[in-house]
PDB file of the backbone (N, CA, C, O) and the ligand in Angstrom, with CONECT records:
HET     ZN  A 101       1
ATOM      1  N   UNK A   1       0.839  -1.195   0.000  1.00  0.00           N
ATOM      2  CA  UNK A   1       0.000   0.000   0.000  1.00  0.00           C
ATOM      3  C   UNK A   1       0.877   1.250   0.000  1.00  0.00           C
ATOM      4  O   UNK A   1       1.958   1.260   0.590  1.00  0.00           O
ATOM      5  N   UNK A   2       0.412   2.282  -0.654  1.00  0.00           N
ATOM      6  CA  UNK A   2       1.240   3.476  -0.773  1.00  0.00           C
ATOM      7  C   UNK A   2       1.318   4.259   0.522  1.00  0.00           C
ATOM      8  O   UNK A   2       0.306   4.510   1.177  1.00  0.00           O
ATOM      9  N   UNK A   3       2.518   4.636   0.877  1.00  0.00           N
ATOM     10  CA  UNK A   3       2.728   5.475   2.056  1.00  0.00           C
ATOM     11  C   UNK A   3       3.340   6.792   1.592  1.00  0.00           C
ATOM     12  O   UNK A   3       4.376   6.814   0.927  1.00  0.00           O
ATOM     13  N   UNK A   4       2.686   7.875   1.953  1.00  0.00           N
ATOM     14  CA  UNK A   4       3.170   9.179   1.538  1.00  0.00           C
ATOM     15  C   UNK A   4       3.554  10.010   2.756  1.00  0.00           C
ATOM     16  O   UNK A   4       2.994   9.873   3.844  1.00  0.00           O
ATOM     17  N   UNK A   5       4.531  10.875   2.524  1.00  0.00           N
ATOM     18  CA  UNK A   5       4.934  11.795   3.578  1.00  0.00           C
ATOM     19  C   UNK A   5       4.324  13.156   3.299  1.00  0.00           C
ATOM     20  O   UNK A   5       4.370  13.651   2.173  1.00  0.00           O
ATOM     21  N   UNK A   6       3.771  13.738   4.304  1.00  0.00           N
ATOM     22  CA  UNK A   6       3.186  15.062   4.181  1.00  0.00           C
ATOM     23  C   UNK A   6       3.874  16.002   5.152  1.00  0.00           C
ATOM     24  O   UNK A   6       4.148  15.662   6.303  1.00  0.00           O
ATOM     25  N   UNK A   7       4.146  17.209   4.641  1.00  0.00           N
ATOM     26  CA  UNK A   7       4.741  18.222   5.498  1.00  0.00           C
ATOM     27  C   UNK A   7       3.703  19.269   5.831  1.00  0.00           C
ATOM     28  O   UNK A   7       3.025  19.798   4.950  1.00  0.00           O
ATOM     29  N   UNK A   8       3.589  19.558   7.095  1.00  0.00           N
ATOM     30  CA  UNK A   8       2.616  20.532   7.543  1.00  0.00           C
ATOM     31  C   UNK A   8       3.112  21.944   7.222  1.00  0.00           C
ATOM     32  O   UNK A   8       4.256  22.300   7.505  1.00  0.00           O
ATOM     33  N   UNK A   9       2.228  22.725   6.632  1.00  0.00           N
ATOM     34  CA  UNK A   9       2.617  24.095   6.289  1.00  0.00           C
ATOM     35  C   UNK A   9       2.503  25.022   7.494  1.00  0.00           C
ATOM     36  O   UNK A   9       2.982  26.156   7.471  1.00  0.00           O
ATOM     37  N   UNK A  10       1.877  24.535   8.518  1.00  0.00           N
ATOM     38  CA  UNK A  10       1.713  25.373   9.701  1.00  0.00           C
ATOM     39  C   UNK A  10       2.857  25.192  10.699  1.00  0.00           C
ATOM     40  O   UNK A  10       3.434  26.167  11.181  1.00  0.00           O
ATOM     41  N   UNK A  11       3.173  23.942  10.997  1.00  0.00           N
ATOM     42  CA  UNK A  11       4.199  23.716  12.019  1.00  0.00           C
ATOM     43  C   UNK A  11       5.435  23.038  11.445  1.00  0.00           C
ATOM     44  O   UNK A  11       6.454  22.922  12.126  1.00  0.00           O
ATOM     45  N   UNK A  12       5.351  22.587  10.189  1.00  0.00           N
ATOM     46  CA  UNK A  12       6.525  22.014   9.540  1.00  0.00           C
ATOM     47  C   UNK A  12       6.767  20.561   9.870  1.00  0.00           C
ATOM     48  O   UNK A  12       7.754  19.973   9.427  1.00  0.00           O
ATOM     49  N   UNK A  13       5.883  19.985  10.637  1.00  0.00           N
ATOM     50  CA  UNK A  13       6.058  18.580  10.989  1.00  0.00           C
ATOM     51  C   UNK A  13       5.779  17.694   9.780  1.00  0.00           C
ATOM     52  O   UNK A  13       4.904  17.988   8.965  1.00  0.00           O
ATOM     53  N   UNK A  14       6.535  16.606   9.679  1.00  0.00           N
ATOM     54  CA  UNK A  14       6.331  15.661   8.592  1.00  0.00           C
ATOM     55  C   UNK A  14       5.668  14.411   9.149  1.00  0.00           C
ATOM     56  O   UNK A  14       6.152  13.797  10.100  1.00  0.00           O
ATOM     57  N   UNK A  15       4.558  14.055   8.539  1.00  0.00           N
ATOM     58  CA  UNK A  15       3.824  12.881   8.981  1.00  0.00           C
ATOM     59  C   UNK A  15       3.659  11.927   7.820  1.00  0.00           C
ATOM     60  O   UNK A  15       3.518  12.346   6.671  1.00  0.00           O
ATOM     61  N   UNK A  16       3.678  10.649   8.123  1.00  0.00           N
ATOM     62  CA  UNK A  16       3.470   9.646   7.091  1.00  0.00           C
ATOM     63  C   UNK A  16       2.035   9.135   7.165  1.00  0.00           C
ATOM     64  O   UNK A  16       1.506   8.853   8.239  1.00  0.00           O
ATOM     65  N   UNK A  17       1.437   9.028   6.008  1.00  0.00           N
ATOM     66  CA  UNK A  17       0.064   8.542   5.953  1.00  0.00           C
ATOM     67  C   UNK A  17      -0.045   7.450   4.904  1.00  0.00           C
ATOM     68  O   UNK A  17       0.563   7.522   3.836  1.00  0.00           O
ATOM     69  N   UNK A  18      -0.820   6.456   5.231  1.00  0.00           N
ATOM     70  CA  UNK A  18      -1.150   5.448   4.236  1.00  0.00           C
ATOM     71  C   UNK A  18      -2.373   5.949   3.475  1.00  0.00           C
ATOM     72  O   UNK A  18      -3.463   6.079   4.034  1.00  0.00           O
ATOM     73  N   UNK A  19      -2.172   6.223   2.208  1.00  0.00           N
ATOM     74  CA  UNK A  19      -3.225   6.837   1.413  1.00  0.00           C
ATOM     75  C   UNK A  19      -3.852   5.787   0.504  1.00  0.00           C
ATOM     76  O   UNK A  19      -3.179   5.167  -0.320  1.00  0.00           O
ATOM     77  N   UNK A  20      -5.127   5.609   0.674  1.00  0.00           N
ATOM     78  CA  UNK A  20      -5.827   4.607  -0.127  1.00  0.00           C
ATOM     79  C   UNK A  20      -6.420   5.226  -1.385  1.00  0.00           C
ATOM     80  O   UNK A  20      -6.636   4.533  -2.380  1.00  0.00           O
ATOM     81  N   UNK A  21      -6.680   6.514  -1.344  1.00  0.00           N
ATOM     82  CA  UNK A  21      -7.230   7.178  -2.516  1.00  0.00           C
ATOM     83  C   UNK A  21      -6.651   8.586  -2.617  1.00  0.00           C
ATOM     84  O   UNK A  21      -6.110   9.129  -1.654  1.00  0.00           O
ATOM     85  N   UNK A  22      -6.780   9.149  -3.796  1.00  0.00           N
ATOM     86  CA  UNK A  22      -6.205  10.468  -4.029  1.00  0.00           C
ATOM     87  C   UNK A  22      -6.946  11.540  -3.243  1.00  0.00           C
ATOM     88  O   UNK A  22      -6.421  12.626  -2.995  1.00  0.00           O
ATOM     89  N   UNK A  23      -8.163  11.218  -2.862  1.00  0.00           N
ATOM     90  CA  UNK A  23      -8.963  12.193  -2.132  1.00  0.00           C
ATOM     91  C   UNK A  23      -8.902  11.984  -0.625  1.00  0.00           C
ATOM     92  O   UNK A  23      -9.683  12.547   0.141  1.00  0.00           O
ATOM     93  N   UNK A  24      -7.941  11.149  -0.231  1.00  0.00           N
ATOM     94  CA  UNK A  24      -7.803  10.869   1.193  1.00  0.00           C
ATOM     95  C   UNK A  24      -7.533  12.159   1.966  1.00  0.00           C
ATOM     96  O   UNK A  24      -6.637  12.928   1.618  1.00  0.00           O
ATOM     97  N   UNK A  25      -8.300  12.376   2.993  1.00  0.00           N
ATOM     98  CA  UNK A  25      -8.100  13.577   3.798  1.00  0.00           C
ATOM     99  C   UNK A  25      -7.100  13.281   4.901  1.00  0.00           C
ATOM    100  O   UNK A  25      -7.245  12.326   5.665  1.00  0.00           O
ATOM    101  N   UNK A  26      -6.088  14.120   4.961  1.00  0.00           N
ATOM    102  CA  UNK A  26      -5.073  13.931   5.979  1.00  0.00           C
ATOM    103  C   UNK A  26      -4.933  15.212   6.790  1.00  0.00           C
ATOM    104  O   UNK A  26      -5.214  16.309   6.306  1.00  0.00           O
ATOM    105  N   UNK A  27      -4.505  15.055   7.997  1.00  0.00           N
ATOM    106  CA  UNK A  27      -4.307  16.200   8.868  1.00  0.00           C
ATOM    107  C   UNK A  27      -3.023  16.005   9.655  1.00  0.00           C
ATOM    108  O   UNK A  27      -2.632  14.884   9.980  1.00  0.00           O
ATOM    109  N   UNK A  28      -2.384  17.121   9.949  1.00  0.00           N
ATOM    110  CA  UNK A  28      -1.129  17.065  10.688  1.00  0.00           C
ATOM    111  C   UNK A  28      -1.334  16.370  12.033  1.00  0.00           C
ATOM    112  O   UNK A  28      -2.316  16.612  12.734  1.00  0.00           O
ATOM    113  N   UNK A  29      -0.388  15.507  12.369  1.00  0.00           N
ATOM    114  CA  UNK A  29      -0.519  14.789  13.628  1.00  0.00           C
ATOM    115  C   UNK A  29      -0.007  15.611  14.804  1.00  0.00           C
ATOM    116  O   UNK A  29      -0.169  15.239  15.966  1.00  0.00           O
ATOM    117  N   UNK A  30       0.618  16.742  14.469  1.00  0.00           N
ATOM    118  CA  UNK A  30       1.119  17.585  15.540  1.00  0.00           C
ATOM    119  C   UNK A  30       0.123  18.682  15.901  1.00  0.00           C
ATOM    120  O   UNK A  30      -0.137  18.942  17.076  1.00  0.00           O
ATOM    121  N   UNK A  31      -0.437  19.329  14.854  1.00  0.00           N
ATOM    122  CA  UNK A  31      -1.332  20.448  15.127  1.00  0.00           C
ATOM    123  C   UNK A  31      -2.692  20.275  14.459  1.00  0.00           C
ATOM    124  O   UNK A  31      -3.541  21.164  14.521  1.00  0.00           O
ATOM    125  N   UNK A  32      -2.892  19.121  13.818  1.00  0.00           N
ATOM    126  CA  UNK A  32      -4.183  18.806  13.188  1.00  0.00           C
ATOM    127  C   UNK A  32      -4.531  19.749  12.055  1.00  0.00           C
ATOM    128  O   UNK A  32      -5.697  19.874  11.683  1.00  0.00           O
ATOM    129  N   UNK A  33      -3.528  20.414  11.504  1.00  0.00           N
ATOM    130  CA  UNK A  33      -3.793  21.299  10.383  1.00  0.00           C
ATOM    131  C   UNK A  33      -4.007  20.496   9.104  1.00  0.00           C
ATOM    132  O   UNK A  33      -3.272  19.543   8.841  1.00  0.00           O
ATOM    133  N   UNK A  34      -4.992  20.867   8.319  1.00  0.00           N
ATOM    134  CA  UNK A  34      -5.249  20.156   7.062  1.00  0.00           C
ATOM    135  C   UNK A  34      -4.355  20.645   5.928  1.00  0.00           C
ATOM    136  O   UNK A  34      -4.378  20.090   4.830  1.00  0.00           O
ATOM    137  N   UNK A  35      -3.579  21.672   6.193  1.00  0.00           N
ATOM    138  CA  UNK A  35      -2.729  22.226   5.136  1.00  0.00           C
ATOM    139  C   UNK A  35      -1.422  21.452   5.063  1.00  0.00           C
ATOM    140  O   UNK A  35      -0.405  21.851   5.630  1.00  0.00           O
ATOM    141  N   UNK A  36      -1.478  20.344   4.355  1.00  0.00           N
ATOM    142  CA  UNK A  36      -0.308  19.493   4.233  1.00  0.00           C
ATOM    143  C   UNK A  36       0.143  19.425   2.782  1.00  0.00           C
ATOM    144  O   UNK A  36      -0.671  19.415   1.859  1.00  0.00           O
ATOM    145  N   UNK A  37       1.429  19.379   2.606  1.00  0.00           N
ATOM    146  CA  UNK A  37       1.998  19.257   1.275  1.00  0.00           C
ATOM    147  C   UNK A  37       2.597  17.868   1.115  1.00  0.00           C
ATOM    148  O   UNK A  37       3.416  17.421   1.918  1.00  0.00           O
ATOM    149  N   UNK A  38       2.165  17.205   0.056  1.00  0.00           N
ATOM    150  CA  UNK A  38       2.677  15.858  -0.167  1.00  0.00           C
ATOM    151  C   UNK A  38       4.126  15.910  -0.624  1.00  0.00           C
ATOM    152  O   UNK A  38       4.477  16.666  -1.529  1.00  0.00           O
ATOM    153  N   UNK A  39       4.944  15.114  -0.001  1.00  0.00           N
ATOM    154  CA  UNK A  39       6.350  15.051  -0.367  1.00  0.00           C
ATOM    155  C   UNK A  39       6.586  13.856  -1.278  1.00  0.00           C
ATOM    156  O   UNK A  39       5.934  12.817  -1.172  1.00  0.00           O
ATOM    157  N   UNK A  40       7.533  14.043  -2.166  1.00  0.00           N
ATOM    158  CA  UNK A  40       7.898  12.926  -3.036  1.00  0.00           C
ATOM    159  C   UNK A  40       8.708  11.924  -2.220  1.00  0.00           C
ATOM    160  O   UNK A  40       9.868  12.166  -1.887  1.00  0.00           O
ATOM    161  N   UNK A  41       8.094  10.833  -1.915  1.00  0.00           N
ATOM    162  CA  UNK A  41       8.739   9.837  -1.090  1.00  0.00           C
ATOM    163  C   UNK A  41       8.948   8.564  -1.886  1.00  0.00           C
ATOM    164  O   UNK A  41       7.993   7.940  -2.349  1.00  0.00           O
ATOM    165  N   UNK A  42      10.187   8.195  -2.037  1.00  0.00           N
ATOM    166  CA  UNK A  42      10.483   7.015  -2.847  1.00  0.00           C
ATOM    167  C   UNK A  42      10.922   5.845  -1.989  1.00  0.00           C
ATOM    168  O   UNK A  42      10.769   4.687  -2.378  1.00  0.00           O
ATOM    169  N   UNK A  43      11.475   6.150  -0.810  1.00  0.00           N
ATOM    170  CA  UNK A  43      12.056   5.071  -0.033  1.00  0.00           C
ATOM    171  C   UNK A  43      10.996   4.217   0.647  1.00  0.00           C
ATOM    172  O   UNK A  43      11.269   3.100   1.086  1.00  0.00           O
ATOM    173  N   UNK A  44       9.787   4.753   0.728  1.00  0.00           N
ATOM    174  CA  UNK A  44       8.729   3.996   1.378  1.00  0.00           C
ATOM    175  C   UNK A  44       7.876   3.230   0.383  1.00  0.00           C
ATOM    176  O   UNK A  44       7.012   2.438   0.758  1.00  0.00           O
ATOM    177  N   UNK A  45       8.134   3.481  -0.886  1.00  0.00           N
ATOM    178  CA  UNK A  45       7.315   2.839  -1.897  1.00  0.00           C
ATOM    179  C   UNK A  45       7.922   1.491  -2.294  1.00  0.00           C
ATOM    180  O   UNK A  45       9.072   1.436  -2.728  1.00  0.00           O
ATOM    181  N   UNK A  46       7.189   0.449  -2.153  1.00  0.00           N
ATOM    182  CA  UNK A  46       7.702  -0.862  -2.567  1.00  0.00           C
ATOM    183  C   UNK A  46       8.002  -0.876  -4.056  1.00  0.00           C
ATOM    184  O   UNK A  46       7.184  -0.448  -4.869  1.00  0.00           O
ATOM    185  N   UNK A  47       9.180  -1.371  -4.405  1.00  0.00           N
ATOM    186  CA  UNK A  47       9.548  -1.397  -5.817  1.00  0.00           C
ATOM    187  C   UNK A  47       8.980  -2.644  -6.465  1.00  0.00           C
ATOM    188  O   UNK A  47       9.657  -3.665  -6.590  1.00  0.00           O
ATOM    189  N   UNK A  48       7.723  -2.544  -6.875  1.00  0.00           N
ATOM    190  CA  UNK A  48       7.077  -3.709  -7.460  1.00  0.00           C
ATOM    191  C   UNK A  48       7.267  -3.743  -8.976  1.00  0.00           C
ATOM    192  O   UNK A  48       7.384  -4.811  -9.576  1.00  0.00           O
ATOM    193  N   UNK A  49       7.294  -2.556  -9.581  1.00  0.00           N
ATOM    194  CA  UNK A  49       7.405  -2.514 -11.032  1.00  0.00           C
ATOM    195  C   UNK A  49       8.507  -1.566 -11.479  1.00  0.00           C
ATOM    196  O   UNK A  49       8.603  -1.242 -12.663  1.00  0.00           O
ATOM    197  N   UNK A  50       9.323  -1.126 -10.563  1.00  0.00           N
ATOM    198  CA  UNK A  50      10.369  -0.173 -10.920  1.00  0.00           C
ATOM    199  C   UNK A  50      11.490  -0.836 -11.689  1.00  0.00           C
ATOM    200  O   UNK A  50      11.753  -2.029 -11.538  1.00  0.00           O
ATOM    201  N   UNK A  51      12.146  -0.038 -12.520  1.00  0.00           N
ATOM    202  CA  UNK A  51      13.260  -0.588 -13.295  1.00  0.00           C
ATOM    203  C   UNK A  51      14.481  -0.831 -12.414  1.00  0.00           C
ATOM    204  O   UNK A  51      14.629  -0.211 -11.361  1.00  0.00           O
ATOM    205  N   UNK A  52      15.318  -1.700 -12.834  1.00  0.00           N
ATOM    206  CA  UNK A  52      16.510  -1.985 -12.058  1.00  0.00           C
ATOM    207  C   UNK A  52      17.141  -3.268 -12.534  1.00  0.00           C
ATOM    208  O   UNK A  52      16.513  -4.071 -13.224  1.00  0.00           O
ATOM    209  N   UNK A  53      18.385  -3.450 -12.160  1.00  0.00           N
ATOM    210  CA  UNK A  53      19.083  -4.684 -12.561  1.00  0.00           C
ATOM    211  C   UNK A  53      18.468  -5.892 -11.895  1.00  0.00           C
ATOM    212  O   UNK A  53      18.428  -5.991 -10.669  1.00  0.00           O
ATOM    213  N   UNK A  54      18.000  -6.786 -12.695  1.00  0.00           N
ATOM    214  CA  UNK A  54      17.351  -7.980 -12.171  1.00  0.00           C
ATOM    215  C   UNK A  54      17.918  -9.205 -12.866  1.00  0.00           C
ATOM    216  O   UNK A  54      17.367  -9.669 -13.864  1.00  0.00           O
ATOM    217  N   UNK A  55      19.015  -9.727 -12.344  1.00  0.00           N
ATOM    218  CA  UNK A  55      19.640 -10.898 -12.969  1.00  0.00           C
ATOM    219  C   UNK A  55      18.701 -12.089 -12.975  1.00  0.00           C
ATOM    220  O   UNK A  55      17.872 -12.254 -12.079  1.00  0.00           O
ATOM    221  N   UNK A  56      18.840 -12.883 -13.963  1.00  0.00           N
ATOM    222  CA  UNK A  56      17.999 -14.060 -14.071  1.00  0.00           C
ATOM    223  C   UNK A  56      18.595 -15.207 -13.254  1.00  0.00           C
ATOM    224  O   UNK A  56      19.602 -15.808 -13.630  1.00  0.00           O
ATOM    225  N   UNK A  57      17.952 -15.485 -12.140  1.00  0.00           N
ATOM    226  CA  UNK A  57      18.441 -16.529 -11.272  1.00  0.00           C
ATOM    227  C   UNK A  57      17.670 -17.839 -11.463  1.00  0.00           C
ATOM    228  O   UNK A  57      17.649 -18.720 -10.604  1.00  0.00           O
ATOM    229  N   UNK A  58      17.043 -17.915 -12.634  1.00  0.00           N
ATOM    230  CA  UNK A  58      16.238 -19.103 -12.886  1.00  0.00           C
ATOM    231  C   UNK A  58      17.083 -20.348 -12.897  1.00  0.00           C
ATOM    232  O   UNK A  58      16.689 -21.373 -12.340  1.00  0.00           O
ATOM    233  N   UNK A  59      18.233 -20.277 -13.519  1.00  0.00           N
ATOM    234  CA  UNK A  59      19.123 -21.429 -13.542  1.00  0.00           C
ATOM    235  C   UNK A  59      20.367 -21.122 -12.743  1.00  0.00           C
ATOM    236  O   UNK A  59      20.282 -20.537 -11.664  1.00  0.00           O
ATOM    237  N   UNK A  60      21.507 -21.501 -13.248  1.00  0.00           N
ATOM    238  CA  UNK A  60      22.757 -21.168 -12.589  1.00  0.00           C
ATOM    239  C   UNK A  60      23.102 -19.727 -12.868  1.00  0.00           C
ATOM    240  O   UNK A  60      22.832 -19.218 -13.956  1.00  0.00           O
ATOM    241  N   UNK A  61      23.701 -19.060 -11.890  1.00  0.00           N
ATOM    242  CA  UNK A  61      23.990 -17.653 -12.061  1.00  0.00           C
ATOM    243  C   UNK A  61      25.158 -17.456 -13.024  1.00  0.00           C
ATOM    244  O   UNK A  61      25.422 -16.331 -13.448  1.00  0.00           O
ATOM    245  N   UNK A  62      25.852 -18.520 -13.370  1.00  0.00           N
ATOM    246  CA  UNK A  62      26.983 -18.380 -14.277  1.00  0.00           C
ATOM    247  C   UNK A  62      26.650 -18.928 -15.661  1.00  0.00           C
ATOM    248  O   UNK A  62      27.528 -19.072 -16.512  1.00  0.00           O
ATOM    249  N   UNK A  63      25.406 -19.224 -15.870  1.00  0.00           N
ATOM    250  CA  UNK A  63      25.009 -19.720 -17.170  1.00  0.00           C
ATOM    251  C   UNK A  63      24.830 -21.211 -17.193  1.00  0.00           C
ATOM    252  O   UNK A  63      24.228 -21.753 -18.120  1.00  0.00           O
ATOM    253  N   UNK A  64      25.333 -21.871 -16.207  1.00  0.00           N
ATOM    254  CA  UNK A  64      25.170 -23.315 -16.140  1.00  0.00           C
ATOM    255  C   UNK A  64      24.231 -23.682 -14.997  1.00  0.00           C
ATOM    256  O   UNK A  64      24.552 -23.481 -13.826  1.00  0.00           O
ATOM    257  N   UNK A  65      23.094 -24.211 -15.345  1.00  0.00           N
ATOM    258  CA  UNK A  65      22.122 -24.561 -14.300  1.00  0.00           C
ATOM    259  C   UNK A  65      22.717 -25.520 -13.282  1.00  0.00           C
ATOM    260  O   UNK A  65      23.329 -26.527 -13.636  1.00  0.00           O
ATOM    261  N   UNK A  66      22.529 -25.195 -12.034  1.00  0.00           N
ATOM    262  CA  UNK A  66      22.983 -26.082 -10.988  1.00  0.00           C
ATOM    263  C   UNK A  66      24.454 -25.925 -10.652  1.00  0.00           C
ATOM    264  O   UNK A  66      25.003 -26.710  -9.879  1.00  0.00           O
ATOM    265  N   UNK A  67      25.106 -24.904 -11.235  1.00  0.00           N
ATOM    266  CA  UNK A  67      26.528 -24.734 -10.972  1.00  0.00           C
ATOM    267  C   UNK A  67      26.794 -23.997  -9.675  1.00  0.00           C
ATOM    268  O   UNK A  67      27.905 -24.020  -9.147  1.00  0.00           O
ATOM    269  N   UNK A  68      25.759 -23.342  -9.166  1.00  0.00           N
ATOM    270  CA  UNK A  68      25.945 -22.531  -7.967  1.00  0.00           C
ATOM    271  C   UNK A  68      25.046 -23.028  -6.848  1.00  0.00           C
ATOM    272  O   UNK A  68      23.930 -23.489  -7.087  1.00  0.00           O
ATOM    273  N   UNK A  69      25.538 -22.930  -5.644  1.00  0.00           N
ATOM    274  CA  UNK A  69      24.726 -23.318  -4.507  1.00  0.00           C
ATOM    275  C   UNK A  69      23.706 -22.268  -4.163  1.00  0.00           C
ATOM    276  O   UNK A  69      22.590 -22.585  -3.749  1.00  0.00           O
ATOM    277  N   UNK A  70      24.084 -21.007  -4.334  1.00  0.00           N
ATOM    278  CA  UNK A  70      23.164 -19.918  -4.025  1.00  0.00           C
ATOM    279  C   UNK A  70      23.214 -18.903  -5.153  1.00  0.00           C
ATOM    280  O   UNK A  70      24.259 -18.698  -5.771  1.00  0.00           O
ATOM    281  N   UNK A  71      22.075 -18.265  -5.418  1.00  0.00           N
ATOM    282  CA  UNK A  71      22.004 -17.265  -6.495  1.00  0.00           C
ATOM    283  C   UNK A  71      23.014 -16.142  -6.267  1.00  0.00           C
ATOM    284  O   UNK A  71      23.036 -15.523  -5.203  1.00  0.00           O
ATOM    285  N   UNK A  72      23.833 -15.892  -7.255  1.00  0.00           N
ATOM    286  CA  UNK A  72      24.800 -14.808  -7.152  1.00  0.00           C
ATOM    287  C   UNK A  72      26.010 -15.158  -6.326  1.00  0.00           C
ATOM    288  O   UNK A  72      26.888 -14.318  -6.131  1.00  0.00           O
ATOM    289  N   UNK A  73      26.075 -16.370  -5.840  1.00  0.00           N
ATOM    290  CA  UNK A  73      27.156 -16.755  -4.957  1.00  0.00           C
ATOM    291  C   UNK A  73      28.521 -16.712  -5.632  1.00  0.00           C
ATOM    292  O   UNK A  73      29.527 -16.384  -5.004  1.00  0.00           O
ATOM    293  N   UNK A  74      28.543 -17.051  -6.927  1.00  0.00           N
ATOM    294  CA  UNK A  74      29.842 -17.119  -7.599  1.00  0.00           C
ATOM    295  C   UNK A  74      30.048 -15.943  -8.546  1.00  0.00           C
ATOM    296  O   UNK A  74      31.082 -15.846  -9.206  1.00  0.00           O
ATOM    297  N   UNK A  75      29.078 -15.062  -8.611  1.00  0.00           N
ATOM    298  CA  UNK A  75      29.188 -13.948  -9.541  1.00  0.00           C
ATOM    299  C   UNK A  75      29.255 -12.610  -8.818  1.00  0.00           C
ATOM    300  O   UNK A  75      29.225 -11.554  -9.451  1.00  0.00           O
ATOM    301  N   UNK A  76      29.346 -12.653  -7.501  1.00  0.00           N
ATOM    302  CA  UNK A  76      29.300 -11.406  -6.749  1.00  0.00           C
ATOM    303  C   UNK A  76      30.575 -10.612  -6.940  1.00  0.00           C
ATOM    304  O   UNK A  76      30.547  -9.382  -6.938  1.00  0.00           O
ATOM    305  N   UNK A  77      31.694 -11.301  -7.106  1.00  0.00           N
ATOM    306  CA  UNK A  77      32.963 -10.620  -7.179  1.00  0.00           C
ATOM    307  C   UNK A  77      33.248 -10.019  -8.522  1.00  0.00           C
ATOM    308  O   UNK A  77      34.299  -9.410  -8.716  1.00  0.00           O
TER     309      UNK A  77
HETATM  310 ZN    ZN A 101       1.235  20.871  11.886  1.00  0.00          ZN2+
END
């Protein structure tokens, strides 16, 4: 589930909220102000579809199936 960070424009406190919809109403947890600015938060977002190096560990990590005991074990160096 998406977790967003909001910064309060009144007191500057940053609060994290689990937002289920774009119209989710959030309020500062310090002063209960509704004037919150959504921050771009990437570290809390699960990388489910993000790009990145994803080696194929289906077989052996060195190209030979069954050549390695653990994925990446012989290719880490
Ligand atoms: Zn506040």
